[in-house]
C-alpha positions as CSV (number, residue, x, y, z in Angstrom):
1,R,93.8,-74.6,140.9
2,D,96.9,-74.1,143.7
3,A,94.6,-72.1,146.1
4,D,95.0,-73.2,149.7
5,L,91.8,-74.7,151.0
6,R,92.7,-74.5,154.7
7,A,89.6,-72.9,156.3
8,M,91.4,-70.3,158.3
9,T,93.8,-69.3,155.6
10,R,90.7,-68.7,153.5
11,L,89.1,-67.0,155.9
12,D,92.3,-64.6,156.9
13,A,92.2,-63.7,153.3
14,I,88.8,-62.5,153.3
15,R,89.3,-60.6,156.1
16,D,92.0,-58.7,154.9
17,V,89.8,-57.5,152.1
18,L,86.4,-56.9,153.8
19,G,87.6,-56.0,157.4
20,E,87.2,-58.2,160.8
21,A,84.1,-56.9,161.8
22,N,82.4,-57.1,158.3
23,V,83.4,-61.2,158.3
24,D,81.2,-63.9,160.1
25,A,82.2,-67.5,160.1
26,L,80.2,-70.7,161.1
27,D,81.4,-74.1,161.2
28,A,78.0,-75.5,159.8
29,N,78.9,-78.9,158.9
30,R,80.6,-79.9,162.4
31,L,77.4,-78.3,164.0
32,A,75.1,-79.9,161.4
33,E,76.5,-83.3,162.6
34,K,76.7,-82.6,166.1
35,L,72.9,-81.6,166.6
36,F,71.3,-83.5,163.7
37,G,73.9,-86.4,162.8
38,D,74.3,-85.4,159.4
39,A,75.9,-82.6,157.8
40,V,73.2,-82.1,155.1
41,Y,71.7,-79.6,157.2
42,S,74.5,-77.4,157.1
43,N,73.0,-75.4,154.4
44,M,69.8,-75.0,156.5
45,L,72.0,-73.8,159.4
46,L,74.0,-71.3,157.2
47,L,70.5,-70.0,155.9
48,G,69.1,-69.4,159.2
49,F,72.5,-67.9,160.2
50,G,72.4,-65.5,157.3
51,W,69.1,-64.8,158.0
52,Q,69.3,-63.8,161.4
53,K,72.2,-61.5,160.6
54,G,69.8,-59.6,158.2
55,L,71.1,-61.1,155.1
56,A,68.2,-62.9,153.4
57,P,65.7,-60.5,151.9
58,V,62.7,-62.7,152.7
59,S,60.4,-62.8,155.4
60,L,60.6,-65.7,158.2
61,E,57.1,-66.7,157.1
62,A,58.3,-67.2,153.6
63,L,60.9,-69.3,154.4
64,S,59.1,-71.4,156.8
65,R,56.4,-71.9,153.9
66,A,59.5,-73.0,151.7
67,I,60.9,-75.5,153.8
68,E,57.3,-77.1,154.1
69,L,56.7,-77.1,150.4
70,N,59.9,-78.6,149.9
71,G,58.3,-81.6,151.6
72,V,61.9,-83.3,152.7
73,E,62.6,-83.6,156.4
74,I,60.4,-80.9,157.2
75,E,60.6,-80.8,161.2
76,K,64.6,-81.1,160.8
77,N,65.0,-78.6,158.5
78,H,63.0,-76.1,160.7
79,A,65.3,-77.0,163.6
80,A,68.2,-76.4,161.5
81,F,67.2,-73.1,160.5
82,A,66.8,-72.1,164.0
83,A,69.7,-73.9,165.1
84,G,71.4,-71.3,162.7
85,R,69.7,-68.2,163.9
86,L,70.9,-69.0,167.6
87,A,74.3,-69.6,166.5
88,A,74.1,-65.8,164.8
89,A,72.7,-64.6,167.8
90,D,75.3,-66.0,170.2
91,E,78.3,-66.9,168.6
92,T,79.8,-68.9,171.8
93,L,77.2,-71.7,170.7
94,A,79.0,-72.2,167.3
95,P,82.4,-70.8,167.3
96,D,84.0,-71.4,163.8
97,G,86.1,-74.2,165.0
98,A,89.0,-73.8,162.2
99,E,91.6,-72.3,164.4
100,E,92.2,-75.2,166.3
101,S,92.1,-78.2,163.5
102,W,93.7,-76.0,160.9
103,R,96.8,-74.5,162.9
104,A,99.8,-74.5,160.4
105,E,102.2,-77.1,160.9
106,T,106.2,-76.8,161.6
107,L,108.1,-78.2,159.2
108,D,109.4,-80.8,161.6
109,Q,105.6,-81.9,161.7
110,V,105.2,-81.8,157.7
111,I,108.3,-83.9,157.3
112,A,107.4,-86.6,160.2
113,R,103.6,-86.7,158.5
114,R,105.1,-87.5,155.3
115,E,107.6,-90.0,156.6
116,A,104.6,-92.1,158.2
117,F,102.7,-92.1,155.3
118,L,105.4,-93.4,153.2
119,K,106.0,-96.4,155.9
120,D,102.5,-97.1,155.7
121,Y,102.4,-96.6,151.6
122,Q,105.4,-98.9,151.2
123,N,107.7,-100.0,154.0
124,T,110.0,-98.5,156.7
125,A,113.2,-98.5,154.0
126,W,111.0,-96.3,151.5
127,A,110.2,-93.9,154.3
128,A,114.0,-93.5,155.2
129,R,115.1,-93.2,151.8
130,Y,112.6,-90.1,151.9
131,R,113.7,-88.8,155.3
132,A,117.5,-89.0,154.1
133,I,117.2,-87.1,151.2
134,V,115.3,-84.2,153.0
135,D,117.7,-84.0,155.8
136,R,120.6,-83.7,153.5
137,V,119.0,-80.5,151.9
138,R,118.0,-79.5,155.0
139,A,121.3,-79.5,156.7
140,A,123.0,-77.8,153.5
141,E,120.4,-75.1,153.6
142,R,120.8,-74.6,157.3
143,S,124.2,-72.5,156.6
144,H,121.9,-69.9,154.3
145,D,119.3,-69.4,157.2
146,S,116.5,-70.5,155.0
147,E,114.1,-73.3,154.5
148,V,112.5,-72.6,151.0
149,L,114.4,-75.6,149.2
150,T,113.8,-78.0,151.9
151,Q,109.9,-77.0,151.8
152,A,110.1,-77.6,148.1
153,V,111.9,-80.7,148.2
154,V,109.5,-82.2,151.2
155,R,106.5,-81.8,149.0
156,S,107.8,-82.5,145.4
157,L,110.1,-85.8,146.8
158,F,107.0,-86.8,148.5
159,K,104.6,-86.3,145.5
160,L,106.7,-88.7,143.4
161,M,107.6,-91.4,145.9
162,S,103.9,-91.8,147.1
163,Y,102.3,-92.1,143.3
164,K,98.7,-93.6,143.4
165,D,99.1,-97.1,141.7
166,E,96.9,-100.2,142.1
167,Y,98.4,-101.1,145.2
168,E,97.7,-97.7,147.0
169,V,94.2,-97.6,145.6
170,A,93.2,-100.8,147.4
171,R,95.2,-99.6,150.7
172,L,93.1,-96.5,151.0
173,H,89.7,-98.1,149.9
174,M,90.6,-100.9,152.6
175,R,92.3,-99.2,155.3
176,T,90.9,-99.4,158.6
177,G,87.7,-96.8,159.2
178,F,87.1,-96.1,155.5
179,L,84.0,-98.8,155.2
180,E,82.8,-98.0,158.9
181,K,82.4,-94.5,158.0
182,L,80.5,-95.1,155.5
183,K,78.4,-97.1,157.7
184,E,77.8,-94.3,160.1
185,E,77.0,-91.7,157.5
186,F,74.5,-93.6,155.3
187,E,71.6,-95.4,156.8
188,G,69.8,-98.8,155.5
189,D,70.7,-101.1,152.9
190,F,73.2,-99.3,150.4
191,K,75.6,-100.4,147.9
192,V,79.4,-99.9,146.7
193,N,80.5,-99.7,143.4
194,Y,84.2,-99.3,142.5
195,H,84.7,-97.6,139.2
196,L,88.1,-98.9,137.9
197,A,90.0,-99.5,135.0
198,P,92.3,-102.2,135.7
199,P,95.2,-102.3,133.0
200,I,94.8,-106.3,133.0
201,L,91.1,-105.9,131.2
202,P,91.0,-104.5,127.7
203,L,88.3,-101.8,128.3
204,G,89.8,-99.6,125.5
205,H,89.8,-95.8,125.9
206,D,87.4,-92.9,125.7
207,A,87.5,-89.8,122.9
208,R,90.1,-88.2,125.2
209,G,92.5,-91.1,125.4
210,R,91.6,-91.9,128.8
211,P,91.1,-95.9,129.9
212,N,87.5,-96.6,130.0
213,K,86.5,-97.6,133.9
214,R,83.8,-100.3,134.7
215,A,81.9,-100.5,137.7
216,F,82.9,-103.4,140.0
217,G,80.2,-104.3,142.9
218,Q,80.9,-104.7,146.5
219,W,82.6,-108.4,145.7
220,M,85.7,-106.1,144.5
221,Q,86.5,-105.5,148.3
222,G,88.2,-109.2,148.8
223,P,90.5,-108.6,145.9
224,L,91.4,-105.3,146.9
225,R,92.0,-106.4,150.5
226,I,94.5,-109.1,148.9
227,L,95.9,-106.2,146.6
228,A,96.5,-104.1,149.6
229,R,98.4,-106.9,151.2
230,L,100.8,-107.1,148.3
231,K,102.2,-103.9,147.9
232,F,105.5,-105.5,148.9
233,L,105.7,-106.4,145.6
234,R,105.4,-102.6,144.1
235,G,108.8,-102.2,141.8
236,T,110.1,-105.5,142.1
237,A,110.6,-108.0,139.2
238,F,107.3,-109.9,140.3
239,D,105.0,-106.8,140.2
240,P,102.4,-107.6,137.5
241,F,101.5,-103.6,137.4
242,G,105.2,-102.7,137.3
243,Y,105.7,-103.2,133.5
244,T,103.2,-100.9,132.3
245,P,104.5,-97.4,130.9
246,D,102.7,-95.3,133.6
247,R,104.5,-97.3,136.3
248,R,107.8,-97.2,134.6
249,C,107.4,-93.5,134.1
250,E,106.7,-93.2,138.0
251,R,109.7,-95.1,139.2
252,E,111.9,-93.1,136.5
253,L,110.5,-89.7,138.1
254,I,111.7,-90.8,141.4
255,G,115.2,-91.5,140.6
256,W,115.2,-88.3,138.3
257,Y,114.3,-85.8,141.2
258,E,116.7,-87.7,143.3
259,G,119.5,-86.5,140.7
260,V,117.9,-83.0,140.3
261,V,118.3,-82.6,144.4
262,E,122.0,-83.7,143.9
263,T,122.6,-81.4,141.2
264,L,121.0,-78.4,143.1
265,L,122.9,-79.2,146.4
266,S,126.3,-78.8,144.5
267,S,125.3,-75.5,143.1
268,F,122.5,-73.6,144.9
269,G,125.3,-71.4,146.6
270,K,126.1,-69.7,143.8
271,G,122.9,-68.3,143.0
272,D,119.4,-67.3,144.3
273,I,118.0,-69.8,146.8
274,T,114.7,-68.8,145.7
275,A,115.0,-69.3,142.2
276,V,116.6,-73.1,143.0
277,A,113.7,-73.8,145.4
278,A,111.4,-73.1,142.1
279,I,113.4,-75.8,140.3
280,A,112.8,-78.1,143.0
281,A,109.3,-77.2,143.3
282,A,108.7,-78.2,139.9
283,P,107.3,-81.6,140.1
284,M,104.2,-80.2,142.0
285,E,103.1,-78.9,138.6
286,I,102.5,-82.4,137.5
287,R,99.0,-83.5,137.6
288,G,96.4,-86.4,137.0
289,Y,96.7,-89.9,135.9
290,G,97.9,-91.9,132.9
291,P,97.8,-89.4,129.6
292,E,96.8,-86.3,131.7
293,K,100.1,-87.1,133.9
294,E,102.3,-87.9,130.9
295,E,101.4,-84.6,129.2
């Protein structure tokens, strides 16, 4: 569950086991979007790529016939299969493309990105609160020639300070580019439904104790836009969602963790910095929402 999903990290792990010469990589999604305007053709691209490498023990005629019998976008699927073959024959046509986009961030970049996110999430003061704690930990750890504790606090504190409440769900759905992206990827007249479990509606719970969700139509975009603008109410006495057990717990977790960090800063010089960092990373084990999160 904690696997690093970055493409180059996964490829490197596979190459370590199989050997560099035994692994071929293709950014099929990017190539499919570039050539055909839709990543759905990435599967056919990969099939063509693998077939050209001799990895599919089926004749070209049989695969071509299978595409025709499937009866869906026959010409484009033939073209995607051919493009995959070309990419296999000449890798300069389609490099894996992951190196540049997934280059590992420096700690400064990680901190700056999270700080910027928290500013959009709440406001400048919220981001400054995060940065102040991170900078304090980093300064204290510098004398130990280490960054493991700082890295743990950078991730754990951010996780707790960016909990996904009603305002954040609205902000993420309504932020610039989200709906525009849907229009780019889906042609024709389509509908958008939002499956939500608003705490103000008595929708009950399922057999696992999770709140039942209800589908809301595209009209919900209006209320979501308003809700996204009301994020300044988060954590105040005027926050209508702030009195629910989930939201109270999430706010308390932040204060609790800040206290943990203070304790660690006063004691980590006496022990193993790696063990102290493991304590600081404990909030990363918190998963899910509602009853799952509480558990």
